[in-house]
C-alpha positions as CSV (number, residue, x, y, z in Angstrom):
1,M,-13.6,17.5,14.3
2,S,-13.5,15.0,17.1
3,K,-14.2,12.2,14.6
4,I,-10.9,12.8,12.8
5,K,-8.6,9.9,13.6
6,F,-5.6,8.7,11.7
7,G,-5.4,4.9,11.4
8,T,-2.9,2.5,9.8
9,D,-2.5,4.6,6.7
10,G,-3.9,8.1,7.2
11,W,-7.4,9.3,7.9
12,R,-10.3,7.8,6.0
13,A,-14.0,8.6,6.4
14,I,-17.3,8.7,4.5
15,I,-17.7,11.7,2.1
16,S,-20.0,14.4,3.5
17,E,-20.5,12.6,6.8
18,D,-17.1,13.0,8.6
19,F,-15.1,13.7,5.5
20,T,-16.3,17.3,5.0
21,F,-14.8,20.5,3.6
22,D,-14.5,21.9,7.1
23,N,-12.8,18.8,8.5
24,V,-10.4,18.7,5.6
25,K,-9.4,22.3,6.3
26,T,-9.0,21.4,10.0
27,V,-6.5,18.6,9.1
28,A,-4.7,21.0,6.7
29,Q,-4.3,23.6,9.5
30,A,-2.9,20.9,11.8
31,V,-0.4,19.8,9.1
32,A,0.5,23.5,8.5
33,D,1.1,24.0,12.3
34,F,3.2,20.8,12.4
35,V,5.4,21.9,9.4
36,K,5.9,25.4,10.9
37,S,7.0,23.9,14.2
38,G,9.6,21.5,12.6
39,K,13.1,22.0,13.8
40,K,14.9,20.3,10.9
41,A,16.2,22.4,8.0
42,V,13.8,20.7,5.6
43,Y,10.8,22.1,7.5
44,R,12.2,25.6,7.3
45,K,11.8,25.4,3.5
46,R,8.1,25.4,4.2
47,K,7.2,23.8,0.9
48,I,4.7,21.0,0.4
49,V,3.1,19.0,-2.4
50,V,-0.5,17.9,-2.7
51,G,-1.7,15.1,-4.9
52,Y,-5.2,13.5,-5.2
53,D,-6.9,10.4,-6.7
54,T,-9.9,9.9,-8.9
55,R,-12.6,9.8,-6.2
56,F,-15.5,12.2,-5.9
57,L,-14.4,15.7,-5.0
58,S,-10.7,14.7,-4.5
59,D,-9.5,17.6,-6.6
60,R,-11.6,20.0,-4.6
61,Y,-10.3,18.7,-1.3
62,A,-6.7,19.1,-2.6
63,E,-7.5,22.7,-3.6
64,L,-8.8,23.4,-0.1
65,M,-5.7,22.0,1.6
66,A,-3.5,24.1,-0.8
67,G,-5.5,27.2,0.2
68,V,-4.9,26.5,3.9
69,F,-1.2,25.9,3.4
70,A,-0.9,29.1,1.3
71,A,-2.6,31.2,4.0
72,N,-0.1,29.8,6.5
73,G,2.9,30.8,4.4
74,I,3.7,27.3,3.1
75,K,4.4,27.2,-0.6
76,T,2.4,24.4,-2.2
77,V,2.8,22.4,-5.4
78,L,-0.6,21.1,-6.5
79,S,-0.9,18.1,-8.8
80,D,-2.3,19.1,-12.2
81,G,-4.4,16.0,-12.4
82,P,-5.0,12.7,-10.5
83,S,-1.7,11.2,-9.4
84,P,-0.6,7.9,-7.7
85,T,0.4,8.1,-4.1
86,P,4.1,7.2,-5.0
87,A,4.1,10.2,-7.3
88,V,3.7,12.4,-4.3
89,C,6.5,10.6,-2.5
90,V,8.9,10.7,-5.4
91,Y,8.2,14.4,-5.9
92,I,9.0,15.1,-2.2
93,K,12.4,13.5,-2.6
94,D,13.1,14.9,-6.0
95,R,12.4,18.5,-5.0
96,K,13.6,18.1,-1.3
97,L,10.3,19.3,0.1
98,S,9.1,19.5,3.8
99,G,6.4,16.8,3.1
100,G,3.4,15.9,1.1
101,I,-0.4,15.2,1.2
102,M,-2.3,12.6,-0.8
103,I,-6.0,12.9,-1.0
104,T,-7.1,9.2,-1.3
105,A,-8.9,6.5,0.5
106,S,-6.7,4.0,-1.3
107,H,-8.7,0.7,-1.7
108,N,-11.8,1.7,0.3
109,P,-15.2,1.6,-1.3
110,P,-16.3,4.7,-3.4
111,Q,-18.2,6.5,-0.6
112,Y,-14.9,7.0,1.3
113,N,-12.1,9.5,0.9
114,G,-9.0,10.1,3.0
115,I,-5.8,12.0,3.6
116,K,-2.3,10.4,3.8
117,Y,0.6,12.5,5.1
118,K,4.0,11.7,3.6
119,G,7.2,12.8,5.3
120,Y,10.2,14.7,4.0
121,F,11.9,11.4,3.4
122,G,9.4,10.4,0.7
123,G,7.5,7.8,2.6
124,S,4.6,7.1,5.0
125,A,4.8,9.2,8.2
126,G,5.4,7.3,11.4
127,S,3.5,7.5,14.7
128,D,5.8,10.4,15.9
129,I,4.7,12.6,13.0
130,I,1.1,11.5,12.9
131,D,0.7,11.9,16.7
132,S,2.1,15.4,16.5
133,I,-0.4,16.3,13.7
134,E,-3.3,14.8,15.6
135,K,-2.4,16.8,18.8
136,R,-2.7,20.0,16.7
137,L,-6.2,19.3,15.4
138,G,-8.5,22.1,16.2
139,K,-5.9,23.9,18.4
140,S,-5.6,27.0,16.1
141,K,-8.1,28.8,13.9
142,V,-8.1,27.7,10.3
143,K,-6.5,30.2,8.0
144,Y,-7.6,30.0,4.4
145,M,-6.8,31.8,1.1
146,E,-8.8,31.3,-2.1
147,L,-6.9,29.3,-4.7
148,D,-7.0,32.1,-7.4
149,E,-5.4,34.5,-4.9
150,A,-2.8,31.9,-3.8
151,I,-1.8,31.3,-7.4
152,R,-1.6,35.0,-8.2
153,K,0.6,35.6,-5.1
154,N,2.9,32.7,-6.2
155,K,2.0,30.6,-3.1
156,V,0.5,27.7,-5.1
157,K,1.6,26.4,-8.4
158,Y,0.6,23.4,-10.5
159,D,3.0,20.7,-11.7
160,N,2.9,17.2,-13.3
161,L,3.8,14.8,-10.5
162,V,3.3,11.7,-12.5
163,K,5.9,12.8,-15.0
164,V,8.5,13.0,-12.2
165,Q,7.5,9.6,-10.8
166,L,7.7,7.9,-14.2
167,S,11.2,9.3,-14.7
168,W,12.3,7.7,-11.4
169,V,10.7,4.5,-12.4
170,R,12.5,4.4,-15.7
171,K,15.8,5.0,-13.9
172,F,15.2,2.1,-11.6
173,A,13.8,-0.5,-14.1
174,D,16.1,-2.3,-16.6
175,M,14.7,-0.6,-19.6
176,K,17.1,-2.2,-22.0
177,L,15.8,-5.6,-20.9
178,L,12.2,-4.5,-20.9
179,N,12.5,-2.8,-24.3
180,R,13.3,-6.1,-26.0
181,A,10.9,-8.3,-23.9
182,K,8.1,-9.8,-26.0
183,L,5.3,-10.0,-23.4
184,R,1.6,-9.5,-23.6
185,V,0.2,-7.8,-20.5
186,L,-3.4,-7.0,-19.5
187,V,-3.7,-4.1,-17.1
188,D,-6.7,-3.4,-14.9
189,S,-6.4,0.1,-13.5
190,M,-9.6,-0.3,-11.5
191,N,-10.6,3.2,-12.5
192,G,-7.9,4.6,-10.2
193,T,-4.8,6.7,-10.7
194,G,-3.0,3.9,-12.6
195,E,-4.8,5.0,-15.7
196,K,-2.5,4.1,-18.7
197,H,0.7,5.3,-17.2
198,L,2.5,2.0,-17.5
199,G,2.2,2.4,-21.2
200,E,4.0,5.7,-21.0
201,V,7.0,3.9,-19.4
202,L,7.0,1.1,-21.9
203,R,6.2,3.1,-25.1
204,N,9.5,2.1,-26.8
205,S,9.3,-1.5,-25.8
206,S,8.1,-4.7,-27.5
207,I,5.7,-5.3,-24.6
208,K,2.1,-5.2,-25.7
209,L,-0.1,-3.6,-23.1
210,D,-3.9,-3.8,-23.2
211,Y,-6.1,-2.0,-20.6
212,M,-9.4,-2.4,-18.8
213,Y,-11.1,0.1,-16.5
214,A,-8.4,2.7,-17.3
215,E,-10.9,5.6,-17.4
216,R,-11.7,7.8,-14.4
217,N,-14.8,6.8,-12.6
218,P,-15.5,7.9,-9.0
219,S,-17.8,5.0,-8.4
220,F,-15.1,2.5,-9.6
221,N,-17.8,0.7,-11.7
222,G,-19.4,-0.6,-8.5
223,R,-16.5,-2.3,-6.9
224,A,-13.9,-1.2,-4.3
225,P,-10.6,-0.5,-6.0
226,E,-8.9,-3.2,-4.0
227,P,-6.9,-5.7,-6.2
228,N,-7.8,-9.1,-4.8
229,A,-9.4,-12.2,-6.2
230,K,-12.9,-11.1,-5.3
231,H,-12.6,-7.9,-7.4
232,L,-10.5,-9.3,-10.3
233,K,-12.7,-12.1,-11.7
234,E,-13.0,-10.2,-15.0
235,L,-9.2,-9.7,-15.3
236,T,-8.4,-13.3,-14.4
237,S,-10.9,-14.6,-17.0
238,A,-9.6,-12.2,-19.7
239,V,-6.0,-13.0,-19.1
240,K,-6.6,-16.7,-19.5
241,K,-9.0,-16.3,-22.5
242,G,-6.7,-13.8,-24.2
243,K,-3.5,-15.9,-23.6
244,Y,-1.7,-13.0,-21.9
245,D,1.6,-13.6,-20.2
246,L,0.4,-11.8,-17.1
247,G,-2.3,-9.5,-15.7
248,V,-1.6,-6.5,-13.6
249,A,-4.1,-4.7,-11.3
250,T,-3.3,-1.5,-9.4
251,D,-5.4,-0.2,-6.5
252,G,-7.1,3.1,-6.3
253,D,-4.0,5.2,-5.6
254,A,-1.6,2.8,-7.5
255,D,0.8,2.1,-4.7
256,R,-0.2,-1.5,-4.5
257,L,-0.8,-4.2,-7.1
258,A,-2.0,-7.7,-7.8
259,I,-0.4,-10.0,-10.3
260,V,-2.3,-12.7,-12.3
261,D,-0.4,-15.5,-14.0
262,E,-1.0,-16.8,-17.5
263,K,-3.5,-19.4,-16.2
264,G,-5.7,-16.7,-14.6
265,K,-4.5,-17.3,-11.0
266,V,-4.1,-14.3,-8.7
267,L,-0.7,-14.5,-6.8
268,T,-0.7,-13.7,-3.1
269,G,1.3,-10.7,-2.1
270,H,3.5,-13.1,-0.2
271,K,4.4,-15.1,-3.3
272,L,4.9,-11.9,-5.3
273,M,7.3,-10.5,-2.7
274,A,9.2,-13.8,-2.5
275,M,9.6,-13.9,-6.3
276,L,10.8,-10.3,-6.4
277,L,13.2,-10.9,-3.6
278,L,14.8,-13.8,-5.5
279,H,14.9,-11.7,-8.7
280,L,16.7,-8.8,-6.9
281,M,19.3,-11.1,-5.5
282,K,19.9,-13.4,-8.5
283,S,19.4,-11.1,-11.5
284,R,20.3,-7.7,-10.0
285,K,22.8,-8.9,-7.5
286,M,21.3,-6.7,-4.8
287,K,22.0,-7.0,-1.1
288,G,20.4,-6.0,2.1
289,G,17.8,-7.0,4.7
290,V,14.2,-8.0,4.2
291,V,11.2,-6.6,6.2
292,Q,7.6,-7.8,6.3
293,T,4.7,-7.3,8.7
294,I,3.4,-9.7,11.4
295,C,1.1,-11.3,8.7
296,G,4.1,-12.0,6.5
297,T,5.0,-15.4,5.2
298,G,7.2,-18.2,6.4
299,L,8.3,-18.6,2.8
300,I,10.3,-15.4,3.0
301,D,11.8,-16.4,6.4
302,R,13.0,-19.6,4.7
303,I,14.6,-17.7,1.8
304,C,16.3,-15.4,4.3
305,E,17.7,-18.3,6.2
306,E,19.0,-19.9,3.0
307,Y,20.8,-16.8,1.9
308,G,21.8,-15.4,5.3
309,L,19.7,-12.3,4.9
310,E,18.7,-10.2,7.9
311,S,14.9,-10.4,8.3
312,Y,12.7,-8.0,10.3
313,E,9.1,-8.0,11.3
314,T,6.8,-5.0,12.0
315,P,3.1,-4.3,12.9
316,V,0.7,-4.0,10.0
317,G,1.0,-0.7,8.1
318,F,3.6,0.4,5.5
319,K,4.6,3.3,7.8
320,Y,6.4,0.7,9.9
321,I,8.2,-0.8,6.9
322,C,9.0,2.7,5.7
323,E,10.6,3.5,9.1
324,M,12.7,0.3,8.9
325,M,13.8,1.2,5.4
326,T,15.0,4.7,6.5
327,K,17.0,3.3,9.4
328,K,18.5,0.0,8.1
329,D,19.9,-1.4,4.9
330,I,16.8,-3.0,3.5
331,M,16.7,-4.5,0.0
332,I,12.9,-5.1,-0.1
333,G,10.0,-4.6,2.3
334,G,6.4,-5.5,1.8
335,E,2.9,-6.3,2.9
336,E,0.6,-9.2,2.2
337,T,-1.6,-6.9,0.3
338,G,0.8,-6.4,-2.6
339,G,2.5,-3.1,-1.4
340,I,6.3,-3.4,-1.9
341,G,9.2,-1.0,-1.4
342,F,12.7,-1.3,-2.9
343,K,16.2,-0.2,-1.9
344,N,17.5,2.8,-3.9
345,Y,14.0,4.1,-4.5
346,V,11.7,6.1,-2.2
347,P,10.8,4.1,1.0
348,E,7.3,3.6,-0.3
349,R,5.2,1.3,-2.3
350,D,4.9,1.8,-6.1
351,G,2.6,-0.4,-8.1
352,F,4.2,0.7,-11.4
353,L,7.7,-0.2,-10.3
354,S,6.6,-3.6,-8.9
355,A,4.8,-4.4,-12.2
356,L,7.9,-3.6,-14.2
357,L,10.1,-5.7,-12.0
358,V,7.7,-8.7,-12.5
359,M,8.1,-8.1,-16.3
360,E,11.9,-7.9,-15.9
361,M,11.8,-11.2,-14.0
362,L,9.8,-12.9,-16.8
363,A,12.1,-11.5,-19.4
364,S,15.3,-12.6,-17.7
365,S,14.1,-16.0,-16.6
366,R,12.3,-16.8,-19.9
367,K,9.8,-18.8,-17.9
368,S,6.1,-18.3,-17.3
369,L,4.8,-17.0,-14.0
370,S,3.2,-20.3,-13.1
371,A,6.5,-22.1,-13.8
372,L,8.4,-19.7,-11.5
373,V,5.8,-20.2,-8.8
374,G,6.1,-24.0,-9.3
375,D,9.9,-23.7,-8.9
376,I,9.5,-21.9,-5.6
377,N,6.9,-24.4,-4.3
378,R,9.1,-27.4,-5.1
379,K,12.2,-25.9,-3.5
380,Y,10.7,-24.3,-0.3
381,G,7.4,-26.1,0.2
382,N,3.8,-25.0,0.1
383,F,2.9,-21.8,2.0
384,V,-0.8,-21.1,1.4
385,Y,-2.1,-17.9,2.8
386,E,-5.7,-17.0,3.4
387,R,-7.5,-13.9,4.8
388,G,-11.0,-13.2,5.9
389,D,-12.6,-9.8,6.8
390,Y,-15.6,-9.7,9.1
391,R,-17.9,-7.0,10.3
392,F,-18.3,-6.9,14.0
393,D,-20.0,-4.9,16.7
394,E,-17.6,-1.9,17.4
395,T,-18.9,-1.6,20.9
396,K,-17.3,-5.0,21.6
397,R,-13.9,-4.0,20.5
398,N,-12.4,-3.7,24.0
399,K,-14.0,-7.0,25.0
400,L,-12.3,-8.7,22.1
401,I,-8.9,-7.2,22.8
402,K,-9.0,-8.2,26.5
403,G,-10.3,-11.7,25.6
404,L,-7.4,-12.3,23.2
405,K,-4.9,-11.5,26.0
406,K,-6.8,-13.3,28.8
407,H,-7.9,-16.4,26.9
408,P,-5.3,-17.1,24.2
409,M,-5.6,-20.2,22.0
410,K,-3.6,-23.2,23.1
411,E,-4.1,-25.1,19.9
412,V,-5.5,-24.6,16.4
413,L,-7.4,-27.6,15.0
414,G,-5.3,-30.0,17.0
415,K,-1.9,-28.2,16.3
416,K,-0.3,-27.1,19.5
417,V,0.4,-23.3,19.8
418,V,4.2,-22.9,20.6
419,D,4.5,-19.1,20.3
420,I,2.2,-16.1,20.5
421,K,3.0,-12.6,19.1
422,D,0.7,-9.9,20.5
423,Y,2.2,-6.6,19.5
424,D,-0.5,-6.2,16.7
425,G,-3.5,-8.4,17.4
426,S,-2.7,-12.0,18.4
427,K,-0.7,-14.4,16.2
428,F,-0.8,-18.0,17.2
429,I,2.2,-19.9,15.8
430,C,1.8,-23.7,15.8
431,E,4.3,-26.5,16.2
432,D,4.4,-27.3,12.4
433,G,5.0,-23.6,11.5
434,S,1.4,-22.9,10.5
435,W,-0.2,-19.8,12.1
436,L,-3.4,-17.9,12.7
437,L,-3.6,-14.1,13.3
438,I,-6.5,-12.2,14.6
439,R,-6.4,-8.4,14.6
440,L,-8.6,-5.3,14.1
441,S,-8.3,-3.3,10.9
442,G,-6.7,0.2,11.3
443,T,-8.6,1.5,8.2
444,E,-12.1,0.0,8.4
445,P,-14.5,-1.3,11.1
446,K,-13.5,-4.9,10.4
447,L,-12.1,-7.9,12.1
448,R,-9.3,-9.4,10.0
449,I,-8.3,-13.0,10.4
450,Y,-5.2,-14.4,8.6
451,S,-3.8,-17.9,8.3
452,E,-0.9,-19.8,6.6
453,T,-0.7,-23.5,6.3
454,S,0.5,-26.1,3.7
455,S,-2.9,-26.2,1.9
456,S,-5.7,-23.9,0.9
457,K,-8.3,-26.2,2.5
458,K,-6.4,-26.2,5.8
459,S,-5.8,-22.4,5.8
460,R,-9.6,-21.8,5.2
461,Q,-10.3,-24.2,8.1
462,Y,-7.9,-22.1,10.3
463,L,-9.9,-19.0,9.3
464,E,-13.2,-20.6,10.4
465,A,-11.6,-21.7,13.7
466,G,-10.3,-18.2,14.2
467,K,-13.6,-16.6,13.4
468,E,-15.5,-18.9,15.8
469,Y,-12.9,-18.2,18.6
470,A,-12.9,-14.4,18.1
471,F,-16.7,-14.1,18.1
472,S,-17.0,-16.3,21.2
473,L,-14.8,-13.8,23.0
474,M,-17.3,-11.0,22.2
475,K,-20.4,-12.8,23.6
C-alpha cells in the first residue's frame, strides 16, 4: 500500500508487483471515502462511472473497484467493454455524476496498469482532489461486495460509455463537411481502446478509413501504445506507400493521438495544436485563450501575439490544463504529446475529436497536410522540437534536483541563457528564443529532456548538451 503514489496522470505500476488486486481495492476505498466526504451537491448523488482499457486484467480491476464502491453505498456504472478515457469524462458530464475511474496505464508498456481519477467536471482531477484521495489510502478498512450481488441489489449496472462519447463527438464535429469530404485515412489503433470507433462516427461519410492494429491485444504486439515516431514506422510507411491523405494513431486509452502527413512524416504535437488553433479561429470563428505546458512551443506564442489571444502556461500534466479550462475562457489547450482539449467539450483530451478536426481542416482548406505545415513554417518560421527520455539512477533524483537549482546553465552551445523557469524542472531560454528543458517524468522512472530550435540538427545537439549537463550533476 505504501507504494501507491499518484503521479502526473494517476497511479501507474507493474501488474502483480505493486498493481495488485488488494492495492486496487485500497485505492477504491480511498476514492469512496473521498466521494462520501464531498460537500458539493454532486457528491451527495454518490454515483460514479468506471471504465477500463484493453490491458491484461483491466476488466477485472474495474469490477473490483465497482464492488468496493457498491459496498460503500456508491451507485456505479460499469463500462460494458473497453472504453477510451474521454468516454468516462463525457459520461460523467452527460449523466452529472460525482466522478469517474479509468483503469489504464495510457501509453506505458504492456506490463503496466494504472488508475486515473476524473472529477465531476469531466476532466483530470487536480492536486487538491488527488491529495485528498492519497491521504485516505489505508485509513479505513476496505469494504467489498461481490459483483453479482451488487448487480442484483441495483448498486452496479452496465452501460455503453463509448456510445455516449461518440454522440458528443458527432455534435462537436462538422459532420456536414466531413460527410462530403473525400479523404483516405489510415488509422493505427495501437491495439488500444481506439479500436474502429472512428469508423462509427464517419459511417455515412465519403471518408475511406482503413485500420491497422485495431484488434484487442494486451501485449500491444510488442510495442508500448505510445503514438510517436519510434512506434509508428509501420504506419508512416503504409501511409506513404498507400497514398493516404493522412494517418492517425491513438494511444492506449485513445485520449491522445499522432498525425502522419501524406508524405509519411509524423507531426509534432506542437505543430498539430498550432494547426488546430488556426483552424478553430479561421474556419469555426471560435474565440478564447490558449494554454500549453512548460514544454510548449514558441510557435503558438507567436500565433497568440499575432491574433491578440491570451496565452497561459502550466506544469506538465493535463490536469493543470484541465484546471485552467474550468476556470478561464480557453479555446484550446494541449500538450506536446498530442493530447488536446477544446472549448465547449469536456475539459479533457479526446483522440477521436482531434482526428476529426484534422479531417475538417483538410476538407475546408482543400490542401494537403504537408502544404498546411509549409504555410505555417513560411509565415512563422521554423520551430523544431525534440525530446529524449533517459533512464537514470533513482537514488540520485534529489542530487539532480538540487544541482539544477544550484548550478543552472548560463549558456547552451554558445547561446546565452536569458531566462530560467523552474516550476517544473528547469527550462533554460536562450537569447534567440531557443530553449532546453530538463525535468523528471511524473509517470515513469525517466529523465526527460526537451528542446526547441530552428533546426532538427540543432535541437538534437541541445538534447545532447542537456543530457551531458544533467548526468554531470548526478556524479
